[in-house]
C-alpha positions as a printed Julia matrix, in Angstrom:
506×3 Matrix{Float64}:
 161.94   35.18  273.11
 163.97   34.6   270.09
 167.25   33.61  272.2
 165.13   30.71  274.4
 163.85   29.57  271.03
 167.51   28.94  269.89
 168.32   27.69  272.97
 165.38   24.95  272.76
 166.54   24.29  268.94
 170.42   23.57  269.98
 169.23   21.86  273.42
 166.85   19.24  271.33
 169.52   18.77  268.66
 172.56   17.86  271.35
 169.47   15.73  273.48
 168.39   13.27  270.81
 171.71   13.35  269.7
 172.64   11.95  272.57
 169.78    9.68  273.25
 170.87    8.47  269.86
 173.84    7.3   270.75
 172.62    5.35  273.84
 170.28    3.36  272.06
 173.08    2.48  269.82
 175.23    1.68  272.42
 173.28   -0.54  274.89
 175.04   -2.63  277.1
 178.22   -1.37  275.63
 179.1     2.01  277.76
 175.72    3.55  276.89
 176.44    6.25  279.41
 180.36    6.79  278.87
 179.64    9.98  277.14
 176.62   11.38  279.12
 178.11   12.28  282.15
 180.34   15.33  280.74
 177.36   16.73  279.06
 175.88   17.77  282.02
 178.6    20.7   282.28
 177.78   21.68  278.4
 173.95   22.07  279.8
 174.86   23.9   282.76
 177.15   26.12  280.47
 174.28   26.4   278.09
 171.51   27.46  280.69
 173.53   30.1   281.9
 174.75   31.57  278.62
 171.04   32.11  277.11
 168.78   32.15  280.52
 169.68   36.0   281.18
 167.7    36.28  277.66
 164.9    34.31  278.56
 162.5    37.15  279.54
 159.09   36.41  280.99
 157.74   34.39  278.47
 161.03   32.27  277.69
 160.95   31.37  281.49
 157.43   30.2   281.08
 158.1    28.01  278.13
 160.89   26.67  280.11
 159.22   25.56  283.06
 156.24   24.43  280.73
 159.01   22.54  279.07
 160.09   20.97  282.1
 156.77   19.51  283.34
 156.12   18.07  280.04
 159.65   16.62  279.71
 159.18   15.12  283.68
 155.1    13.73  282.78
 156.75   11.83  279.23
 159.44   10.39  281.54
 157.26    9.43  284.01
 154.85    7.87  281.71
 157.58    5.93  280.44
 158.93    4.54  283.76
 155.0     3.78  284.56
 154.39    1.8   281.46
 157.58    0.14  282.0
 156.38   -0.74  285.54
 152.58   -1.46  284.35
 154.22   -4.25  281.88
 156.94   -5.71  284.58
 153.8    -6.1   286.82
 151.94   -7.81  284.16
 154.94  -10.45  282.75
 155.49  -11.28  286.76
 151.66  -12.14  287.34
 151.18  -13.6   283.77
 154.27  -15.91  284.4
 152.83  -16.87  288.16
 149.45  -17.43  287.05
 150.99  -19.9   284.48
 153.54  -21.56  287.09
 150.22  -21.86  289.68
 148.65  -23.68  286.58
 151.04  -25.82  285.77
 151.63  -27.03  289.92
 147.27  -27.12  289.71
 147.53  -29.46  286.71
 150.34  -31.48  288.68
 147.91  -31.65  291.94
 145.1   -32.57  289.63
 146.8   -35.28  287.9
 148.12  -36.66  291.3
 144.53  -36.43  293.01
 143.58  -38.07  290.33
 145.69  -40.9   290.52
 144.88  -41.17  294.35
 141.52  -41.23  293.63
 141.54  -44.5   291.17
 143.75  -45.92  293.87
 141.58  -45.16  296.77
 138.41  -46.69  294.81
 140.85  -49.8   294.12
 141.21  -50.33  297.8
 137.77  -49.69  298.69
 136.3   -52.02  296.2
 138.81  -54.91  297.42
 137.25  -54.36  301.08
 134.19  -54.16  300.23
 134.62  -57.89  298.42
 136.12  -58.92  301.25
 133.73  -57.93  303.6
 130.82  -59.44  301.28
 132.63  -62.5   301.01
 133.33  -62.45  304.96
 129.12  -62.23  305.36
 128.34  -64.83  302.58
 126.58  -62.77  299.89
 127.42  -62.68  296.32
 128.73  -59.73  295.0
 126.67  -57.43  292.58
 126.75  -59.35  289.14
 126.61  -56.29  287.5
 129.61  -54.62  288.98
 133.33  -54.68  287.58
 136.12  -57.03  288.46
 138.01  -56.48  291.33
 140.82  -59.17  291.43
 144.58  -57.21  291.58
 145.91  -58.59  288.35
 143.05  -59.09  286.56
 142.09  -54.94  286.63
 143.71  -53.69  282.93
 146.52  -51.51  283.46
 146.1   -48.11  285.49
 147.26  -46.28  282.69
 143.95  -46.54  280.13
 142.54  -44.12  279.22
 139.23  -45.44  280.23
 139.3   -47.48  283.29
 136.17  -48.51  283.84
 135.39  -50.29  280.45
 139.23  -51.84  281.16
 137.74  -53.24  284.34
 135.15  -54.76  282.11
 137.78  -56.23  279.74
 139.14  -57.52  283.14
 135.65  -59.29  284.67
 135.09  -60.82  281.11
 138.4   -61.82  279.96
 138.39  -65.55  279.55
 134.52  -65.96  280.29
 132.23  -68.2   278.31
 129.41  -66.24  277.85
 127.3   -68.57  275.24
 123.82  -68.89  276.54
 121.84  -71.93  274.74
 118.07  -71.69  273.46
 115.27  -72.76  275.89
 113.28  -75.13  274.01
 109.5   -74.18  273.73
 109.52  -70.88  274.85
 107.13  -68.84  272.72
 106.14  -65.43  273.05
 102.82  -65.8   275.06
 104.74  -67.82  277.19
 107.27  -65.61  277.69
 104.32  -62.67  278.5
 102.7   -64.83  280.98
 105.98  -65.71  282.74
 107.04  -62.54  282.81
 103.47  -61.19  284.41
 103.67  -64.0   287.05
 107.34  -63.22  287.79
 106.57  -59.53  288.76
 103.75  -60.5   290.59
 104.9   -63.47  292.63
 108.78  -61.95  293.06
 108.41  -58.41  293.52
 104.38  -57.55  294.1
 104.17  -56.08  290.77
 100.96  -56.39  289.15
 100.34  -55.6   285.39
  97.48  -56.19  282.81
  98.43  -58.93  280.67
  97.21  -56.35  277.57
 100.28  -53.91  279.41
 103.18  -57.07  278.89
 101.66  -57.62  275.65
 102.14  -54.26  274.22
 106.08  -54.39  276.25
 107.2   -57.34  274.41
 105.59  -56.28  271.08
 107.6   -52.82  271.92
 110.72  -54.77  272.42
 110.07  -56.48  269.01
 109.44  -53.04  267.14
 112.03  -50.26  268.77
 115.22  -49.96  270.47
 113.55  -47.15  272.71
 110.93  -47.98  274.91
 109.11  -44.82  276.96
 107.1   -45.56  279.96
 105.73  -42.25  280.86
 102.38  -41.64  283.17
 102.1   -40.39  286.94
 104.36  -40.63  289.63
 104.22  -44.06  291.48
 102.29  -46.11  288.93
 105.68  -48.61  288.59
 107.34  -47.12  285.14
 111.03  -47.72  286.63
 109.83  -51.01  288.68
 108.51  -52.62  285.12
 112.23  -52.2   283.59
 113.86  -53.01  286.83
 111.9   -56.01  287.03
 111.94  -57.03  283.35
 115.73  -57.07  284.2
 115.23  -59.43  287.01
 113.11  -61.58  284.67
 116.21  -62.12  282.17
 118.37  -62.8   284.78
 120.44  -59.39  284.75
 119.94  -56.51  286.43
 118.85  -53.22  284.6
 121.19  -50.37  284.76
 119.17  -47.62  285.93
 120.52  -44.64  284.86
 119.03  -41.04  286.82
 118.99  -38.1   284.18
 119.9   -34.99  285.41
 117.86  -31.22  284.29
 121.34  -30.28  283.57
 122.17  -32.66  280.4
 122.39  -31.06  277.06
 124.36  -33.16  275.06
 125.79  -36.15  274.85
 129.1   -35.76  277.5
 126.17  -35.71  279.75
 125.3   -39.39  278.68
 128.89  -41.04  277.4
 131.64  -39.19  279.2
 133.86  -36.93  278.34
 137.78  -37.08  277.72
 140.17  -34.99  280.27
 142.93  -32.79  279.29
 144.13  -32.48  282.46
 144.19  -35.97  283.95
 144.65  -37.69  280.0
 141.89  -39.85  281.15
 138.34  -40.39  279.91
 135.42  -39.53  282.13
 133.37  -42.9   281.45
 129.58  -42.43  282.69
 127.62  -45.45  284.09
 125.87  -45.02  280.83
 128.73  -45.95  278.57
 129.9   -48.74  280.85
 126.39  -50.54  280.93
 126.67  -49.86  277.1
 130.13  -51.44  276.98
 129.01  -54.49  279.13
 126.75  -55.34  276.52
 129.38  -55.89  274.03
 130.04  -58.84  276.1
 126.95  -60.71  276.64
 124.38  -62.76  274.37
 121.57  -61.92  276.61
 118.95  -58.66  277.11
 120.77  -56.03  278.57
 118.65  -53.05  279.42
 119.88  -49.8   280.37
 116.95  -47.44  281.99
 117.25  -43.44  281.48
 115.5   -43.1   284.67
 113.16  -39.52  284.91
 114.52  -39.16  281.01
 112.42  -35.71  280.32
 113.75  -33.89  283.08
 116.45  -32.78  280.16
 115.46  -32.4   276.38
 115.57  -35.91  274.94
 116.44  -34.67  271.61
 119.4   -33.05  272.84
 121.32  -35.58  274.67
 120.27  -38.63  272.86
 120.2   -37.22  269.68
 123.06  -39.4   268.22
 121.36  -42.47  269.33
 118.29  -41.03  267.55
 120.08  -40.81  264.72
 122.2   -43.65  264.71
 119.24  -46.38  265.58
 117.7   -44.92  262.56
 120.49  -46.42  259.95
 119.09  -49.66  258.44
 122.42  -51.61  258.32
 123.88  -52.56  262.02
 127.35  -51.88  261.35
 126.64  -47.97  261.09
 125.03  -48.05  264.61
 128.58  -46.2   266.06
 129.48  -43.64  268.08
 132.71  -41.83  268.38
 134.45  -41.41  271.82
 137.33  -40.44  270.95
 139.34  -38.98  268.04
 142.37  -41.21  268.02
 143.06  -44.55  269.31
 145.3   -45.63  271.88
 147.26  -49.31  272.07
 145.74  -50.11  275.5
 142.43  -49.06  274.85
 139.47  -51.21  275.73
 139.65  -54.53  273.45
 136.0   -53.53  271.91
 136.5   -50.15  270.67
 137.39  -49.96  267.24
 139.49  -46.2   266.32
 138.14  -44.62  269.1
 134.32  -45.87  268.38
 132.08  -48.44  270.15
 129.7   -50.79  268.09
 126.01  -50.06  269.73
 125.4   -53.63  270.53
 121.95  -55.15  269.07
 121.32  -56.95  272.4
 120.67  -53.65  274.15
 117.49  -52.29  274.78
 117.21  -48.86  276.24
 114.05  -47.61  278.51
 113.07  -44.12  279.51
 110.63  -43.3   281.99
 108.74  -40.12  281.6
 106.53  -37.85  284.73
 103.98  -36.07  282.89
 104.16  -32.95  284.88
 105.49  -29.01  285.4
 108.54  -30.15  286.33
 109.66  -31.75  283.36
 109.98  -31.2   279.38
 107.4   -32.23  276.61
 108.85  -35.29  274.9
 109.0   -34.28  271.18
 107.63  -35.95  268.27
 110.89  -37.01  266.85
 111.32  -39.15  270.27
 107.83  -40.49  269.71
 108.09  -41.26  266.36
 111.03  -43.35  266.93
 109.99  -45.32  270.23
 107.08  -47.35  271.67
 105.53  -45.39  274.47
 103.44  -47.27  276.97
 101.05  -45.15  279.3
 100.97  -45.76  283.04
  97.55  -44.09  284.25
  97.02  -46.15  287.36
  98.65  -48.89  289.91
  98.24  -52.57  289.36
  95.85  -54.31  290.81
  96.85  -57.44  292.78
  95.9   -60.59  291.59
  96.48  -64.53  292.0
  99.78  -65.38  290.11
 101.74  -68.56  289.72
 104.89  -68.79  291.2
 107.22  -67.69  288.22
 111.24  -68.17  288.18
 113.86  -65.76  286.08
 115.02  -67.09  282.91
 117.91  -67.02  280.95
 117.64  -66.96  277.35
 120.06  -65.43  274.54
 118.7   -62.17  272.79
 119.11  -63.96  269.44
 116.79  -66.33  270.67
 114.16  -62.95  271.6
 114.89  -62.23  267.87
 113.43  -65.52  266.44
 110.23  -65.58  268.2
 109.98  -61.48  266.81
 110.7   -62.68  263.17
 108.7   -66.09  263.79
 105.59  -63.99  264.67
 106.22  -62.1   262.2
 106.08  -64.7   259.17
 102.98  -66.6   261.43
 100.75  -63.77  262.06
 101.25  -61.05  258.95
  99.05  -58.33  259.16
  95.63  -58.86  257.17
  94.85  -56.81  254.05
  91.13  -56.34  255.08
  93.01  -54.47  258.61
  95.74  -52.46  256.26
  92.97  -50.82  253.95
  90.68  -49.73  256.91
  93.68  -48.34  258.58
  94.4   -46.27  255.44
  90.67  -45.09  255.53
  91.37  -44.0   258.49
  94.79  -42.36  257.54
  92.53  -40.75  254.8
  90.3   -39.15  257.22
  92.6   -38.22  259.65
  94.21  -36.1   256.98
  91.3   -34.84  255.84
  89.96  -33.85  259.15
  93.2   -32.93  260.79
  95.76  -32.85  258.4
  98.01  -35.03  259.98
  99.69  -38.1   258.43
 100.56  -41.27  260.14
 104.03  -41.33  257.94
 106.25  -43.9   256.64
 107.8   -44.78  260.17
 104.49  -45.64  261.74
 103.59  -47.97  258.91
 106.87  -49.84  259.23
 106.7   -50.08  263.12
 103.1   -51.89  262.57
 104.75  -54.85  260.2
 106.32  -55.18  263.31
 104.62  -54.37  266.25
 101.05  -56.12  265.4
 102.53  -59.49  264.22
 104.64  -59.62  267.55
 101.55  -58.5   269.54
  99.19  -61.16  268.08
 102.0   -63.89  269.02
 101.8   -62.11  272.06
  98.32  -63.48  272.94
  96.47  -60.28  271.91
  94.25  -59.57  269.12
  95.3   -57.5   265.82
  92.87  -54.73  266.0
  93.8   -53.98  269.97
  97.16  -53.86  268.3
  96.06  -51.12  265.83
  94.26  -49.54  268.63
  97.46  -49.36  270.54
  99.39  -47.96  267.68
  96.76  -45.39  266.18
  96.39  -43.78  270.21
 100.22  -44.11  270.74
 101.37  -42.52  267.26
  98.41  -40.57  266.25
  96.41  -39.47  268.56
  99.24  -38.65  270.9
  99.97  -35.91  268.41
  96.49  -34.02  268.82
  97.76  -32.93  272.39
  99.38  -30.27  270.3
  96.51  -28.8   268.11
  93.95  -26.39  269.41
  91.05  -28.93  270.73
  88.8   -25.97  271.19
  88.34  -25.56  267.62
  88.33  -29.36  267.16
  85.72  -31.04  269.1
  83.27  -31.49  266.29
  85.83  -33.09  264.3
  87.38  -35.42  267.34
  83.48  -36.17  267.97
  83.2   -37.21  263.92
  86.35  -39.57  264.31
  85.2   -41.11  267.15
  81.94  -42.22  265.3
  83.79  -42.88  262.27
  86.16  -45.29  264.18
  82.76  -47.04  265.1
  81.58  -47.78  261.56
  84.83  -48.69  260.29
  85.92  -51.23  263.13
  82.36  -51.68  264.77
  81.13  -50.83  267.84
  83.21  -51.11  270.92
  86.36  -51.64  269.15
  89.58  -49.18  269.8
  88.94  -48.49  273.53
  92.22  -46.72  273.64
  91.45  -44.62  270.97
  87.99  -44.04  272.47
  89.07  -43.1   275.97
  92.26  -40.78  274.46
  89.57  -38.99  272.57
  86.86  -38.72  275.86
  89.51  -37.2   277.55
  90.52  -34.77  275.08
  87.12  -33.56  274.84
  86.45  -33.45  278.72
  89.66  -31.66  279.58
  89.01  -29.04  276.5
């Protein structure tokens, strides 16, 4: 037994001594002295093995198994590390190849789109058709540098290069004439029939907010109204279908692609950029806008449009500018032009999200509950007017038809009643919108009291849908009677109809 441990001590001393010399002489004849030591190991084994005894031989076998296992584990670990390294290198090489392939395919796609547009333009010219006025220019040489990070926006730069977009004021135009002309145009040219009150509410909304929401049941002409308005002002509305997967601003504007080194521009961004060149009203329609949460993907615009100074209406597109970026980008930012108007159509069904209060508060909402009834319309033609003239008409209406003090006092009493009975307040934003909406509505040919009825129904009563009406029926009936007492019997028909509907459905 003692002989084995003596053997083990000398063996280990010599083994680790050899191992140390090996690692000290890596790549410099590391095994030069080792082969001669095999005779030493053999003689050492012969000298002591005869005196091992049973226990000694048992420990020798166990030690041999342990040594082989240790060496095997080390070799196995080295093999695994080598395999992983080889796989990593191979994956990196494949990733580089994929990047190159994606870049090549994107360039080929870009060239294919250019070729397709050229062919379509040739076919259009051959057939004697006018190209789409909203489509980007396609002339070779007019297209901006293909290496730009913003291909679509560069197309817009090329399209409007050296083009004078000046539009002169139309003499003798009034808001009332504008409303009647649009209503007759929609009926005579597009067979769309709208009540005159709805058209007045539309134009008063345009004079009040940059966001107009058209909501109601499907098939009542919501998208058609926005489309018809673009036709009426002689520049097609840009209709952007909202997808249920939209969650943030990248779905609306696009995003910078690190692989292709290009900004994947959306049609929404292109339409917004086009408006920076034009002088007329530009309409962008978010079709079925509540298929996704508006307060998510449109949040940046909701915030920006609250700023008083129009110079602050800026959205960031890219962190750092480049020399060949589109002309109207400043340091990677785009200033939202004032001549753009956002429309949103919204269906009220189980497939859509509820529109949040913060969206309603910033917008003007028109509700469509039935199809328009046909009427005999005077033939009307589209018009071309600068957006500045529309602003001038709105400002003129605010000066000519200021809200009467008596109506403001009554509305304040109504506000106090709603606070007392329902714990809901109008808020400063609604009062500010009143100052714009009511005068413009009157300028369009409507009455002051009908304008108040519209605002109260769409801005205040709309919030009642979130209350537990079953416990507020008595208060609602009291409010219904208070409206008659305050404004007279038969006044506020929209509000009365809304309250009756709440009571009937709960």
